[in-house]
C-alpha distance (Angstrom), angle and dihedral (degrees) to the residues before:
residue distance angle dihedral
X1 . . .
X2 3.80 . .
X3 3.80 92.0 .
X4 3.81 90.1 63.6
X5 3.79 95.7 55.4
X6 3.84 98.3 80.1
X7 3.82 90.6 51.2
X8 3.82 89.5 55.2
X9 3.79 96.7 37.7
X10 3.81 94.4 56.1
X11 3.85 98.3 60.2
X12 3.81 91.5 41.5
X13 3.81 90.5 57.4
X14 3.78 91.6 51.0
X15 3.80 97.1 43.6
X16 3.81 93.3 52.2
X17 3.88 97.5 74.2
X18 3.85 96.5 51.1
X19 3.80 91.1 44.2
X20 3.82 90.2 52.7
X21 3.80 89.4 49.5
X22 3.80 93.7 51.5
X23 3.80 96.9 40.9
X24 3.80 102.6 40.4
X25 3.81 119.2 -1.6
X26 3.82 98.7 51.3
X27 3.84 95.0 48.3
X28 3.81 92.3 46.2
X29 3.80 91.1 45.7
X30 3.81 92.2 51.5
X31 3.78 90.4 50.2
X32 3.81 91.9 48.2
X33 3.82 94.0 49.1
X34 3.79 89.3 50.6
X35 3.81 93.3 53.8
X36 3.78 123.3 103.3
X37 3.83 92.7 -129.0
X38 3.82 93.1 62.2
X39 3.78 90.1 47.4
X40 3.82 92.0 49.8
X41 3.81 91.4 49.5
X42 3.80 91.1 49.7
X43 3.81 90.7 47.2
X44 3.83 91.1 52.1
X45 3.82 92.4 51.9
X46 3.81 91.9 44.0
X47 3.82 91.9 50.3
X48 3.82 90.2 49.9
X49 3.82 92.4 52.0
X50 3.83 96.1 37.7
X51 3.83 106.3 25.7
X52 3.82 93.8 171.3
X53 3.79 97.3 48.1
X54 3.79 118.2 124.5
X55 3.79 128.4 -123.9
X56 3.82 94.4 -103.1
X57 3.82 89.3 51.5
X58 3.82 89.6 54.5
X59 3.81 91.4 49.7
X60 3.79 91.4 49.3
X61 3.82 92.4 47.5
X62 3.81 91.3 51.2
X63 3.79 91.6 49.9
X64 3.82 90.4 50.4
X65 3.81 89.7 47.4
X66 3.81 93.1 51.9
X67 3.79 94.7 44.1
X68 3.81 91.0 48.2
X69 3.79 90.4 53.7
X70 3.81 90.3 50.1
X71 3.81 89.9 50.1
X72 3.81 90.6 52.8
X73 3.82 94.6 42.1
X74 3.79 94.5 53.6
X75 3.79 91.0 43.4
X76 3.81 87.9 55.4
X77 3.81 90.3 48.3
X78 3.81 90.9 52.6
X79 3.80 90.9 50.1
X80 3.82 93.2 50.0
X81 3.80 92.0 47.2
X82 3.79 90.5 49.6
X83 3.81 90.9 52.9
X84 3.80 90.2 47.9
X85 3.80 95.3 51.4
X86 3.79 90.9 43.0
X87 3.81 89.2 57.5
X88 3.82 89.9 64.9
X89 3.78 105.2 96.1
X90 3.79 98.3 -142.6
X91 3.82 89.9 55.1
X92 3.79 95.2 51.0
X93 3.80 117.4 113.5
X94 3.83 94.5 25.8
X95 3.81 139.4 88.0
X96 3.78 92.7 -117.1
X97 3.84 94.4 99.0
X98 3.82 88.9 60.3
X99 3.81 92.6 48.7
X100 3.80 94.0 45.3
X101 3.81 93.0 46.5
X102 3.79 91.1 50.7
X103 3.81 93.6 46.8
X104 3.81 94.5 49.1
X105 3.82 94.7 44.3
X106 3.82 94.4 46.4
X107 3.81 90.8 45.0
X108 3.79 91.3 50.4
X109 3.81 90.3 49.9
X110 3.82 90.7 52.1
X111 3.81 92.7 48.9
X112 3.81 90.8 47.6
X113 3.80 92.7 53.3
X114 3.81 91.5 43.5
X115 3.81 93.1 52.3
X116 3.79 90.9 48.7
X117 3.80 87.8 64.4
X118 3.81 87.8 71.8
X119 3.84 94.1 52.3
X120 3.85 110.3 96.5
X121 3.82 95.5 -141.8
X122 3.82 96.7 41.8
X123 3.79 138.7 50.2
X124 3.77 130.6 -157.8
X125 3.78 114.9 -117.3
X126 3.83 131.3 -157.8
X127 3.81 87.2 -148.2
X128 3.81 91.2 57.1
X129 3.79 90.4 49.7
X130 3.81 90.0 49.3
X131 3.82 90.4 52.8
X132 3.81 91.0 47.9
X133 3.80 90.0 49.5
X134 3.80 91.2 48.6
X135 3.81 89.8 56.2
X136 3.80 90.7 49.5
X137 3.80 95.0 47.6
X138 3.82 92.6 45.2
X139 3.80 94.1 54.2
X140 3.80 94.2 44.2
X141 3.82 90.9 47.7
X142 3.82 90.2 52.8
X143 3.82 90.2 49.0
X144 3.81 91.6 49.9
X145 3.80 91.8 48.9
X146 3.82 93.5 48.3
X147 3.79 92.1 48.7
X148 3.79 90.9 48.1
X149 3.80 89.9 50.7
X150 3.78 91.6 53.0
X151 3.78 90.3 56.4
X152 3.79 92.1 -126.9
X153 3.78 138.2 99.6
X154 3.79 121.6 -94.3
X155 3.78 91.7 -97.0
X156 3.76 130.3 76.4
X157 3.80 125.2 -162.5
X158 3.78 108.4 -77.5
X159 3.79 92.8 -134.1
X160 3.80 92.1 63.6
X161 3.76 96.9 58.1
X162 3.81 116.0 106.0
X163 3.81 103.5 -123.7
X164 3.76 96.0 153.7
X165 3.81 120.9 110.8
X166 3.80 93.5 1.9
X167 3.82 96.0 -62.4
X168 3.81 90.1 143.1
X169 3.84 85.7 74.1
X170 3.81 94.2 54.2
X171 3.80 99.7 88.7
X172 3.85 96.3 40.6
X173 3.80 88.5 48.4
X174 3.81 90.8 50.6
X175 3.80 91.5 51.7
X176 3.80 95.0 46.8
X177 3.82 96.1 44.5
X178 3.82 94.8 43.6
X179 3.82 91.0 49.6
X180 3.80 90.6 49.8
X181 3.80 90.8 45.5
X182 3.81 92.4 51.3
X183 3.80 91.5 50.9
X184 3.81 96.0 46.3
X185 3.82 96.6 41.3
X186 3.81 96.3 52.4
X187 3.86 93.2 104.9
X188 3.83 89.9 51.1
X189 3.79 90.9 53.9
X190 3.79 90.3 57.8
X191 3.81 93.7 47.8
X192 3.82 94.6 46.0
X193 3.81 92.6 45.4
X194 3.81 90.4 52.9
X195 3.83 92.3 48.4
X196 3.82 93.5 48.9
X197 3.80 92.2 46.7
X198 3.79 93.9 48.6
X199 3.81 91.3 48.1
X200 3.81 96.6 72.7
X201 3.82 106.6 -23.0
X202 3.79 89.1 -106.9
X203 3.81 128.6 133.8
X204 3.81 117.3 -60.0
X205 3.80 97.9 -143.2
X206 3.76 132.3 45.4
X207 3.81 120.4 -159.0
X208 3.80 114.9 -154.1
X209 3.78 127.2 -170.3
X210 3.80 108.9 -123.5
X211 3.79 136.2 -178.2
X212 3.79 113.2 -114.8
X213 3.76 137.8 -179.4
X214 3.82 114.6 -29.2
X215 3.81 89.1 6.4
X216 3.82 94.8 -67.1
X217 3.80 113.6 154.3
X218 3.80 121.3 -131.0
X219 3.80 138.3 166.7
X220 3.81 114.6 -103.1
X221 3.80 113.8 -157.9
X222 3.82 121.0 -144.0
X223 3.78 138.8 165.8
X224 3.79 105.9 -103.1
X225 3.82 110.0 -103.4
X226 3.82 99.5 168.4
X227 3.78 134.8 64.2
X228 3.79 118.7 -83.4
X229 3.82 114.0 -78.7
X230 3.81 90.2 9.9
X231 3.81 92.4 162.7
X232 3.79 98.5 44.0
X233 3.79 109.5 138.5
X234 3.81 92.4 -2.3
X235 3.78 108.0 65.1
X236 3.81 127.7 -149.1
X237 3.81 109.7 -20.9
X238 3.80 128.1 164.2
X239 3.82 113.7 -104.6
X240 3.80 115.3 -108.9
X241 3.80 134.2 -156.8
X242 3.83 112.7 -64.2
X243 3.79 89.5 5.0
X244 3.84 106.2 -170.4
X245 3.79 90.8 -145.3
X246 3.82 92.6 68.2
X247 3.82 115.6 95.2
X248 3.85 123.0 -137.1
X249 3.81 90.5 -107.0
X250 3.79 88.5 44.9
X251 3.81 91.7 56.8
X252 3.79 90.4 58.2
X253 3.79 91.4 45.9
X254 3.79 93.5 48.9
X255 3.83 93.7 45.6
X256 3.82 90.1 55.7
X257 3.85 95.2 32.7
X258 3.80 88.8 -123.4
X259 3.80 89.3 132.8
X260 3.81 87.5 71.5
X261 3.81 94.7 52.0
X262 3.85 92.7 104.8
X263 3.80 88.5 61.1
X264 3.80 86.1 79.4
X265 3.81 82.6 83.3
X266 3.82 90.2 56.2
X267 3.81 89.9 50.3
X268 3.80 92.1 49.4
X269 3.81 90.7 49.7
X270 3.80 92.7 49.4
X271 3.81 99.1 -112.6
X272 3.80 90.0 114.3
X273 3.78 142.3 15.2
X274 3.78 129.5 -138.5
X275 3.80 90.5 -112.5
X276 3.78 127.2 35.0
X277 3.81 142.8 84.8
X278 3.78 114.0 -38.9
X279 3.81 113.9 -90.6
X280 3.81 106.7 -108.5
X281 3.76 128.5 -151.8
X282 3.81 119.7 -117.6
X283 3.79 114.1 -105.4
X284 3.82 91.0 11.5
X285 3.80 115.5 164.1
X286 3.80 128.3 -134.3
X287 3.82 109.5 -135.5
X288 3.83 107.4 160.7
X289 3.78 90.7 -174.1
X290 3.79 93.0 -73.2
X291 3.80 130.5 120.5
X292 3.80 94.4 -103.1
X293 3.77 133.9 56.3
X294 3.77 137.1 -166.5
X295 3.79 141.2 -172.8
X296 3.81 115.0 -83.4
X297 3.82 87.7 -139.7
X298 3.82 86.9 75.1
X299 3.82 93.2 58.6
X300 3.84 113.2 102.4
X301 3.80 111.9 -104.3
X302 3.81 95.9 28.7
X303 3.81 96.4 119.1
X304 3.81 95.3 40.8
X305 3.81 90.5 59.3
X306 3.80 88.6 67.8
X307 3.80 92.8 66.0
X308 3.82 87.9 88.8
X309 3.78 136.0 36.8
X310 3.82 113.8 -85.8
X311 3.78 114.9 -110.0
X312 3.76 140.6 -135.1
X313 3.79 87.2 -134.3
X314 3.78 134.8 6.6
X315 3.76 148.1 149.3
X316 3.81 92.5 -63.4
X317 3.79 95.3 45.2
X318 3.82 93.5 49.0
X319 3.80 101.2 42.9
X320 3.83 105.1 30.7
X321 3.83 131.8 61.5
X322 3.79 115.6 -112.2
X323 3.81 94.9 -111.1
X324 3.83 95.1 52.9
X325 3.85 111.4 131.3
X326 3.78 113.2 -92.9
X327 3.79 93.1 -121.4
X328 3.81 90.3 65.2
X329 3.81 92.9 40.6
X330 3.78 91.5 53.4
X331 3.81 90.5 51.6
X332 3.80 89.0 56.7
X333 3.81 90.0 47.0
X334 3.80 91.5 52.9
X335 3.81 89.6 47.7
X336 3.81 89.4 54.7
X337 3.81 91.8 49.0
X338 3.80 91.4 52.7
X339 3.83 94.2 44.9
X340 3.80 101.2 33.0
X341 3.79 119.5 138.2
X342 3.79 139.8 143.4
X343 3.82 94.3 -96.8
X344 3.80 91.4 50.9
X345 3.81 89.6 50.3
X346 3.80 91.4 52.5
X347 3.80 90.4 50.4
X348 3.82 92.9 50.6
X349 3.81 91.8 47.2
X350 3.81 90.8 51.7
X351 3.81 91.3 49.1
X352 3.80 89.7 48.2
X353 3.80 91.8 55.5
X354 3.82 88.5 49.9
X355 3.82 91.1 52.1
X356 3.81 90.4 48.0
X357 3.81 92.4 51.8
X358 3.81 89.5 50.3
X359 3.83 93.3 45.0
X360 3.83 91.0 -129.1
X361 3.81 102.4 134.8
X362 3.81 92.4 106.6
X363 3.82 93.6 43.7
X364 3.80 116.5 125.5
X365 3.80 89.6 -155.7
X366 3.83 130.1 61.8
X367 3.82 111.9 -43.9
X368 3.80 97.7 -163.3
């Protein structure tokens, strides 16, 4: 009897998030987006960013904003349903979780639009359902492509999944929070891009090759905070205090961590997580202000860090100055890996927002 409990407990854990979305979060979200207060708040932000925009432009922007959120929401629902069906043992190693997730998500979207036809202040729309379906199909197509690229079926052995301390919520949380962050930070992207461009007429973004989970390389996107060609003839080197390569605008961006705002895209894609060891660059050198330098790959703990996704923030980033020697940083990273859990992630995210509000990310003293 006891041996059957884990087999039942696993799917229940995974089905709970999509059920909560369908039963509570989606209905409340639809009601909130239809309220006048949300529209007024959006109009105020839009008028601040585009002061000369016309009324029809505002209406169009709000429609695009709402439809984009629906696209993301239903994509998230499809992903959560896929994970839930994949957790059922008899479905592992087949494409049925993808088919079932798509059928349930598309069916729920149809029922939602149909029921809205009976609400006096709202009407169901085939266009809305098409947008919802597009979000579902897009996410499932990306999942199918990634699984095909790994050379394995959609399922992984159940025993290898990290259920402890709420870690099964980590990836869904990353997707939901990064999608929300991308939507809410859109005005900041425009302001930062303009400031970086006006600084020296150089490129706005800077794509860096980083080492991700299991040593896989990916491109991390950042707002450029250094002068053009800052690494010419030197290669990738960690920034130090009063680094002459950092521009005046870049100092503000780095102090508030706004230069890393585009990495929300990396989190949404799955290259990174909100919390984890910092994503390192391949062939990066450890300088520490001394006359010599060495490869960070030779520092103990380097390989173990790649057991998890790198993070936008983490134990090391919150509690240690940026120019701390790698040996000590890696010890903090390994401590996070051994102690990681959903509650710890929430705590580190909250502390990170506090550091951002205080502009203390570049501080050489205590940040919190």
